[in-house]
C-alpha positions in Angstrom: -12.8 -37.6 -16.8 -11.9 -34.0 -17.6 -15.6 -33.1 -17.8 -16.4 -34.9 -14.6 -14.1 -32.8 -12.3 -13.5 -29.1 -12.7 -10.0 -27.4 -12.7 -11.1 -25.5 -9.6 -11.8 -28.7 -7.7 -8.5 -30.2 -8.8 -6.6 -27.0 -7.7 -8.4 -26.9 -4.3 -7.4 -30.5 -3.5 -3.9 -30.5 -4.9 -1.6 -30.3 -1.8 1.6 -28.2 -1.6 3.5 -31.3 -0.8 2.8 -35.0 -0.3 -0.3 -36.6 -1.7 -4.1 -36.2 -1.2 -6.3 -39.2 -1.6 -9.6 -38.0 -3.1 -12.8 -39.6 -4.4 -15.3 -38.7 -7.0 -19.0 -38.7 -6.3 -20.8 -38.8 -9.7 -24.1 -38.1 -8.0 -23.1 -34.6 -7.0 -23.4 -31.7 -9.4 -20.4 -30.6 -11.5 -18.1 -28.5 -9.4 -18.8 -30.5 -6.2 -17.9 -34.0 -7.3 -14.4 -34.2 -5.9 -14.0 -34.9 -2.1 -11.0 -35.1 0.2 -10.3 -38.4 2.0 -6.8 -38.1 3.5 -3.4 -36.6 3.1 -0.1 -38.6 3.1 3.5 -37.4 2.9 4.7 -40.6 1.2 3.4 -42.0 -2.1 3.7 -45.6 -0.7 1.4 -44.7 2.2 -1.2 -43.0 -0.1 -1.1 -46.0 -2.5 -1.6 -48.4 0.4 -4.5 -46.4 1.8 -6.1 -46.4 -1.7 -5.8 -50.2 -1.9 -7.3 -50.7 1.6 -10.5 -48.7 0.9 -13.4 -51.1 1.5 -15.7 -49.7 -1.1 -14.8 -51.4 -4.4 -17.3 -49.1 -6.3 -15.5 -45.9 -5.1 -13.6 -44.0 -7.7 -10.3 -42.8 -6.1 -7.6 -40.4 -7.3 -4.2 -39.4 -5.8 -3.2 -35.8 -6.3 0.6 -35.1 -6.0 1.8 -31.9 -4.4 3.6 -29.3 -6.4 6.8 -29.5 -4.4 
């Protein structure tokens, strides 16, 4: 996956605190593949939202905040 998403994309979508739920669109060009879905303060809420997504073909990632 390291070649699929750039460091700049990861840095832009890594929150200062909490968790960002993000998806990857493999049809976009490199550098524009990662997209924001929602922010959650608690891991449990982010994980539940990830499980509840209705598109089973969607590739999802949780980014944890630095704090």
